[in-house]
C-alpha positions in Angstrom: 0.0 0.0 0.0 1.5 3.3 -1.1 0.0 6.6 0.0 0.4 9.8 -1.9 1.4 12.7 0.5 2.3 16.4 0.1 5.5 17.1 1.8 5.6 20.5 3.4 9.1 21.8 3.0 9.9 23.1 -0.5 13.3 22.7 -2.2 14.9 26.0 -2.9 17.7 25.1 -5.3 20.3 23.9 -2.7 22.9 21.6 -4.1 22.7 19.0 -1.3 20.5 17.6 1.5 23.0 19.1 4.0 22.8 22.6 2.4 19.0 22.4 2.3 18.7 21.4 6.0 21.2 24.0 7.1 19.4 26.8 5.2 16.0 25.9 6.5 15.3 27.5 9.9 12.1 25.4 10.3 14.2 22.3 10.6 16.6 23.8 13.2 13.8 23.7 15.7 13.2 20.0 15.0 16.7 18.9 15.8 16.6 16.6 18.9 20.0 15.0 18.7 22.9 16.8 17.0 25.7 15.1 15.2 26.7 11.5 15.6 24.5 9.1 17.4 24.6 5.4 18.0 24.2 4.9 14.2 26.2 7.7 12.8 25.5 6.9 9.2 22.2 7.4 7.4 18.4 7.4 7.8 18.1 3.7 7.1 20.7 2.8 9.7 18.7 4.7 12.3 15.2 3.6 11.3 16.1 -0.1 11.0 18.5 -0.1 14.0 21.2 -1.6 11.8 24.6 0.1 11.4 25.7 -2.3 8.7 23.4 -1.3 5.9 25.0 0.7 3.1 22.1 2.0 0.9 18.4 2.6 0.9 17.8 -0.1 -1.7 19.4 -2.8 0.6 17.5 -1.5 3.6 14.3 -1.7 1.6 15.0 -5.3 0.6 15.5 -6.3 4.3 12.3 -4.5 5.3 10.3 -6.0 2.5 11.5 -9.6 3.4 11.0 -9.2 7.1 8.0 -6.9 7.7 4.4 -6.3 6.7 2.8 -3.2 5.2 0.4 -1.3 7.4 -2.7 0.7 6.4 -3.3 4.3 7.3 -5.3 4.2 10.5 -3.3 1.4 11.9 0.0 3.2 12.4 1.8 2.5 15.7 4.9 3.7 17.4 8.1 2.2 16.0 6.6 1.5 12.6 8.9 2.4 9.7 8.0 5.0 7.1 9.6 4.8 3.7 9.6 7.8 1.4 9.6 7.1 -2.4 9.5 9.3 -5.5 7.3 8.9 -8.6 9.8 6.4 -10.1 9.5 4.2 -6.9 13.1 5.1 -5.8 13.5 4.7 -2.1 14.8 8.1 -0.8 14.3 8.3 3.0 13.5 6.2 6.1 11.9 7.4 9.3 10.7 5.8 12.5 7.2 6.6 14.0 7.7 8.3 17.4 4.1 9.2 18.2 0.7 8.7 16.4 -3.0 8.4 16.7 -2.9 5.9 13.9 -3.3 8.3 11.0 -0.8 9.8 8.6 -2.0 13.3 9.5 -1.3 13.0 13.2 2.0 11.0 13.1 5.2 12.3 14.4 8.4 10.8 13.1 12.1 10.8 13.9 14.7 10.4 11.2 18.4 10.7 10.9 19.9 13.1 8.3 23.5 12.0 7.9 25.9 13.6 10.3 23.5 16.5 11.0 21.5 14.6 13.6 18.1 13.2 14.4 15.1 15.3 13.6 11.5 15.1 14.9 8.7 16.4 12.8 5.3 15.5 11.3 5.2 12.7 8.8 4.8 15.3 6.0 7.1 17.9 7.6 10.2 16.9 5.7 11.8 18.1 2.4 9.7 17.5 -0.7 12.7 16.0 -2.6 12.2 12.8 -0.6 9.3 12.0 -2.8 5.5 12.1 -2.9 4.7 8.6 -1.7 5.1 6.8 1.6 4.8 3.2 2.7 4.3 2.2 6.3 5.9 -1.0 7.6 5.8 -3.0 10.8 8.4 -5.5 11.9 9.0 -7.5 15.1 12.5 -8.2 14.1 15.5 -6.6 15.9 18.0 -5.7 13.3 21.6 -6.2 14.5 23.7 -7.3 11.5 23.2 -7.9 7.9 21.4 -11.1 9.0 18.2 -10.6 10.9 17.5 -12.1 14.3 13.9 -13.0 15.0 
């Protein structure tokens, strides 16, 4: 199940994700953990609790093989949000932090490289991450490239 969403933060011609985030004062207020964390790599490392993943595509494969998709209205804390573009490229991962079960009232946390972990609404991220989301639930604890059930 893929849901079309309108992301709220518009792209203003910055040359990189980092430049976009630094130049957007709205995002500054959403920073909850600056710099390196436990998983000091990327969004998929943080969302899947797996420091060994190396790209969004591999993270999506692991999620697809070990999780189930969730319908809007059934979202729970710790579900994984995947952001995709029109061409179905996986662009960003986030973890549900707080929700009433709906897309509209879901707060996410996501890691943006070395910049830190940000907390915002599900749609409160830069529009270049895509216009579609998928919601996934897993009971697996990701530790290494292998999964432990």
